[in-house]
N, C-alpha and C positions, 0 to 999 in steps of 0.2 A: 894064195899067198903061202909062203913057206912058214915053217914053225918059227924061225927067227923073225920074220916080218910080223907075224901075229904077236910075238912076245914084245917086239919093239913098239908096236901100235898100243898094246896094253900099258907098257911103261910110259909112253907119251901121254896117254889118257890119264894115268895116275898123276902125272906132273900137272896137268891142267886142273885136275880135281884139287890138288894142293894150292894152285893159284887161286881158285875159287874160294877155298878156305881162308887164304890170306886176305882176299877182298872182303870177305864177310867179317873179318876182325879189323878192317880198315888199317891193315899193316902194309903200308906202302913199301917199306924196305924189303920185307919178305916177298911181296908180290913182284917187285922189280927184279929180285934176285933170280927169277926164272928166265930172264932174258940174257941172251948171249951178248958179248961186248959189241958185236957187229949187228945186233938185233934191230929190226926195223918195225916201225909202227906206221901203218898206212903209207908205206913206201919211203919213209924218212928214217935214216939211221939215228937211233936214239940210245941204244944200249941200256943197261940197267939204270944208270944215273938219270937219263932222260925219262925213262918210264917211271922212276920214283917221283919225279916232279909232276908228271901227268897224274899219277895215282893220288898224290897228296892233294892236288887240285880237285879231283873227283870227290875225295872224302871231305874236303873243306866245303864243297858245294852241297854234298849230301852226307852229313856226318853218320847217318845210319844206312849208308850204301850197302846193298845186299844183292847177291846173285843167287837165284834158285835154278839149279840145273833142270832143264826140261828134256834135253837130249844131248848125248855126247857120242861122237863117232870118231874112229881113227882108222887110218889105212896108211901103211908105210910110214913116211915121216910127217904126215898131215893129221891134224885133229880139227874137227868141227864141233863147236859148242853152241847150243841154243839155250839161252838163259832168260829168265824173267828178272829184270833189274828193278829194284824198288829203292825208295829213299825219300826223305823229306828235304825239300829245297830250303836250306837254312843258311847258306853261305854264298859268296861270290868268288868265282875262281880267278886267279891271277893269269893263268894260261887260257887260251881259247879252246878249252875242252868242249866236247859235243859240237864240234865244227864251228865253235865261236858263237853259237846261237844264244848262249846265256852269259857270255863273257862280261857284260856290263849290267846285267839284270840284278836288281835288288832281290834279296830272298823273298819268296812268296809264301813260305810256310806250307806249301802244298805237298802232298804225298803223291809220288808218281809210281806207276807200275807199267813198264814197257818191255817189249821183246827185243832181244839182241841176238845176233848170230856172229860168232867170232871164228875166224880161221887162223890156225897156227901151223907154221912149218917148224918142225923140231930138228935140231942137230945136236948130237951128243947130250941129249937130255935137257937142252935149253931151247928157248924160243928164238928162232932166227928171223921169222917173218910173222907179223900180226896184221890183220885187217878185220874190220867189223862193219856190219850193217845194223843200224839201230832204228827204232821207231821214234825218231826225233820229233816228227810232227805230232804224234800222240803225246809225247812228253810235254811239248809246248802247249798243247791243248789242255792237258791235265793241270798244268801250272797256271792256266788262265791267261797265257800270253798270246794265244791265237784262238779264234772262235772254234767251238766244237761244231762239226758239220752235222751232228745228229745222226750220222750213218751208223746203222747197226749191221755188224758183219752178217752177210748172207741175205740181207734185206735189199732186194733190187727194186723195191717200189719207189724209192727216191731217185733212182738213176734216170737220166734223160737219154732218150734213144734217138 
C-alpha cells in the first residue's frame, strides 16, 4: 500500500473508533452522523436518518448497549471491526433490529455478551456500506429464548459423527 492508502486506512479506522465511542454513550445521533446520505445497512439505503432510527431501537432494547473492540483492521476504503457486544435486555424495539428475532419479545432482564463482526466501506470519511455478522443464536440463548445446547467451544465430545 502507498503512504496515502495507509494514511486513509488509519483515518477510516479512527472514524470507526469514534462510532464505537458514540455507541458506548448510546448517542444515536452521533453514531448515525458517520453514515453518508447514500449509506447502506445490509444492502438497504438508509443514510444517517435511517441509521439513527436503527440505533435508537438498539439502545431502547439494550439501554446499557456497549461495544468492546477486540480487533480493528483497515485497508484502502474498508474497515473490519470485531467487537464484543454487551447489554441488558430491558426494552422492546419498534423496528425489527437483530434480524427481527426480538421484535415482539418482552424484556427478559438478561445480560448478553456476544461477538459481532462489522464491515464498513468508507468514502470521504463516511460509511457508505455496512454489513455485520452477529452471534444472534448465542444472544437468544443468553436471553433464555432458545435452549442452551451445552456446547463448550473446543469440546468435540458432544458432537455426533
